[in-house]
C-alpha positions in Angstrom: 64.3 -28.5 -23.2 64.2 -31.5 -25.3 63.9 -34.9 -23.6 67.0 -37.0 -24.5 66.4 -40.5 -23.3 63.7 -42.8 -22.1 64.7 -44.1 -18.6 63.0 -47.4 -19.4 66.3 -48.3 -21.2 68.4 -50.5 -18.9 72.1 -50.6 -18.5 72.2 -53.8 -20.5 70.7 -52.1 -23.5 72.6 -50.0 -26.0 71.6 -46.5 -25.2 70.1 -44.3 -27.9 72.2 -41.3 -28.9 71.1 -37.7 -28.2 69.2 -36.3 -31.2 71.4 -34.1 -33.3 69.1 -31.1 -33.0 69.9 -31.1 -29.2 73.6 -30.4 -29.8 75.2 -27.1 -30.2 76.2 -26.0 -33.7 79.7 -24.5 -33.1 82.3 -24.5 -30.4 85.9 -24.0 -29.4 86.1 -27.8 -29.0 84.3 -29.9 -31.6 84.1 -33.6 -32.3 82.6 -35.2 -35.4 82.0 -38.9 -36.1 84.3 -39.7 -33.2 84.9 -43.4 -32.4 87.3 -45.4 -30.4 87.3 -49.2 -30.8 89.4 -51.6 -28.8 89.5 -55.3 -29.9 86.3 -54.9 -31.8 84.5 -53.2 -28.9 83.3 -49.6 -29.4 84.2 -47.7 -26.2 83.3 -44.3 -27.5 80.9 -43.2 -30.2 80.1 -39.5 -30.5 78.6 -38.4 -33.8 78.8 -34.7 -33.0 79.5 -32.6 -29.9 80.5 -28.9 -29.5 81.8 -27.1 -26.4 81.6 -23.3 -26.5 84.2 -20.8 -25.5 83.9 -20.0 -21.8 81.6 -23.0 -21.1 82.0 -25.2 -18.0 81.3 -28.6 -19.3 80.8 -31.5 -16.9 81.1 -35.2 -18.0 79.6 -37.9 -15.9 79.0 -41.6 -16.3 79.7 -44.9 -14.6 83.1 -46.7 -14.8 83.9 -47.6 -18.4 81.4 -45.1 -19.9 84.2 -43.4 -22.0 84.9 -40.2 -20.1 88.7 -40.6 -19.9 88.8 -41.9 -23.4 87.0 -38.8 -24.7 89.5 -36.5 -22.8 92.5 -38.5 -24.1 91.2 -38.1 -27.7 90.8 -34.4 -27.2 94.4 -34.2 -26.0 95.7 -36.4 -28.8 97.0 -38.9 -26.3 95.4 -41.8 -28.2 94.4 -42.1 -31.8 90.7 -42.1 -32.9 89.5 -45.2 -34.8 87.5 -42.7 -36.9 86.4 -39.1 -36.8 88.2 -36.1 -35.5 88.5 -33.5 -32.8 89.2 -29.8 -33.3 90.4 -27.2 -30.9 89.6 -23.6 -32.0 89.0 -24.9 -35.5 92.3 -26.9 -35.7 92.5 -30.7 -35.9 94.4 -32.0 -32.9 95.7 -35.3 -34.3 99.5 -35.2 -34.7 99.6 -31.4 -34.4 101.0 -29.2 -31.7 100.0 -25.6 -32.2 96.7 -26.0 -30.3 98.5 -27.3 -27.2 99.5 -23.8 -25.9 95.7 -23.1 -25.5 95.1 -26.2 -23.3 96.0 -27.0 -19.7 95.2 -30.5 -18.5 95.6 -33.0 -15.7 94.1 -36.5 -16.1 96.2 -38.6 -13.7 99.6 -39.0 -12.0 101.3 -40.0 -15.3 101.2 -36.3 -16.2 103.6 -35.5 -13.3 107.4 -35.8 -13.3 107.5 -37.5 -10.0 111.3 -37.5 -9.4 111.1 -33.6 -9.1 110.0 -31.6 -6.2 106.8 -29.5 -6.8 108.9 -26.4 -7.1 111.1 -28.0 -9.7 108.1 -29.3 -11.6 106.4 -25.9 -11.6 109.6 -24.2 -12.7 110.0 -26.7 -15.6 106.4 -26.2 -16.7 106.8 -22.4 -16.5 109.8 -22.6 -18.8 107.9 -24.8 -21.3 105.3 -22.0 -21.5 107.9 -19.2 -21.6 106.7 -17.8 -18.2 109.1 -15.5 -16.4 110.3 -16.0 -12.8 108.0 -13.1 -11.8 105.0 -14.8 -13.5 105.9 -18.0 -11.7 106.1 -16.3 -8.3 102.8 -14.5 -8.8 101.1 -17.7 -9.8 102.4 -19.6 -6.8 101.2 -16.8 -4.5 97.8 -17.0 -6.1 97.7 -20.8 -5.3 98.6 -20.5 -1.6 95.0 -21.0 -0.4 94.6 -24.1 -2.6 98.0 -25.5 -1.5 97.2 -24.9 2.2 100.8 -25.0 3.1 101.2 -28.7 2.0 102.9 -28.4 -1.4 105.8 -26.0 -1.3 108.8 -26.0 1.0 108.5 -29.6 2.2 111.6 -30.8 0.3 109.6 -33.9 -0.8 109.7 -35.3 -4.3 106.3 -35.4 -6.0 106.3 -39.2 -5.7 106.5 -39.0 -1.9 103.5 -36.7 -1.6 100.1 -38.0 -0.7 97.7 -38.8 -3.6 95.7 -35.6 -2.7 98.8 -33.4 -2.8 99.9 -35.0 -6.1 96.5 -34.1 -7.5 96.9 -30.5 -6.2 100.3 -30.3 -7.9 99.0 -31.6 -11.2 96.0 -29.2 -11.2 98.2 -26.3 -10.4 100.6 -27.2 -13.2 97.7 -27.3 -15.6 97.0 -23.7 -14.8 100.5 -22.3 -15.1 100.2 -21.3 -18.7 96.9 -19.5 -18.0 95.2 -21.7 -20.6 92.1 -20.9 -22.6 90.9 -24.4 -22.0 91.2 -26.5 -18.8 90.6 -30.3 -18.8 90.5 -32.2 -15.5 89.6 -35.8 -15.0 88.2 -36.6 -11.6 89.8 -33.6 -9.9 88.0 -34.0 -6.6 89.0 -37.6 -6.0 91.6 -38.0 -3.2 91.2 -34.3 -2.1 90.2 -33.7 1.5 86.9 -31.8 2.1 88.6 -28.5 2.6 90.6 -28.8 -0.6 87.4 -29.9 -2.5 85.6 -26.7 -1.4 88.6 -24.6 -2.3 89.0 -26.2 -5.7 85.3 -25.6 -6.5 85.7 -21.9 -5.5 88.8 -21.6 -7.7 87.2 -23.2 -10.7 84.1 -20.9 -10.4 86.4 -17.9 -10.1 88.3 -19.0 -13.2 85.0 -19.3 -15.1 83.8 -15.9 -13.9 87.0 -13.8 -14.1 88.9 -15.4 -17.0 86.0 -16.9 -19.0 88.0 -20.1 -19.1 86.5 -23.1 -20.9 86.5 -26.0 -18.5 85.9 -29.7 -19.1 85.6 -31.6 -15.9 84.7 -35.3 -15.3 83.5 -36.5 -11.9 81.7 -39.3 -10.2 80.5 -36.8 -7.6 77.3 -35.4 -8.9 77.2 -32.7 -6.3 80.5 -31.3 -7.2 79.9 -31.3 -11.0 76.5 -29.6 -10.7 78.1 -26.9 -8.5 80.8 -26.1 -11.0 79.5 -26.9 -14.5 76.9 -25.0 -16.6 76.3 -27.9 -18.8 76.5 -31.6 -18.1 76.7 -34.5 -20.5 76.1 -38.1 -19.4 78.0 -40.9 -21.2 76.7 -44.5 -21.2 78.6 -47.2 -23.0 80.5 -44.5 -24.9 77.4 -42.7 -26.1 75.9 -39.3 -25.1 72.6 -40.1 -23.5 71.9 -36.8 -21.8 73.1 -33.2 -22.6 71.5 -30.7 -20.2 71.9 -27.2 -18.9 72.5 -27.1 -15.2 69.5 -25.9 -13.1 68.2 -26.3 -9.6 66.7 -29.6 -10.7 69.8 -31.1 -12.4 71.2 -32.9 -9.3 67.9 -34.7 -8.7 67.6 -35.5 -12.4 71.1 -37.1 -12.4 70.5 -38.9 -9.2 67.3 -40.4 -10.6 69.1 -41.4 -13.8 71.8 -43.3 -11.9 69.5 -44.8 -9.3 69.3 -48.2 -10.9 
């Protein structure tokens, strides 16, 4: 495996990009010459990156590294300053047909918080043309993850704990049985039992449905347990792109131990 960055570079330096030869040549998600600039400051600069069908892709980096910005560009929630993102060969900007292939949950703004979880799930199911039988089967499959805390309480989503709001959002992202799942910091606010159950569920989705997953996390343990490939962002640039192995956690811990 090619070495991607000299660790003598400090956080005050502009990190060098990963050499283009280290990147994959095709993928279900591709980005080319992708930049996002705010007030003259470049917060994301990815010349080229590809994520393969069925790949579990982890994104790590310190606060402000550009992780959420990258996900928002993929989802066409913000406009790129330059470059483009494609999902399954289709440009995402100002187009809708790719959206049926993608399930996502980035934060609580994705929720309709004046609904109960049941009402929100039913609404989401209708959007994706799922039958009542499909919905009931899905909710049954989520019972272990919900742990008796989501359904039947009569609470509005806004009255749930942060952890249970996150469970609700993650579940809603899966209702459509998407080809691609994008989750931003999914383990944050979850209790230890729910974190373990989420990891188990994500690994099962990867194995049984060959689902492409993009997951960002500040928890290096979680991301190495779930993801086959991990990309490190620093100051908006890809500085590491590695296949997960038994040494990956130590490598990441060494990188961030500044």
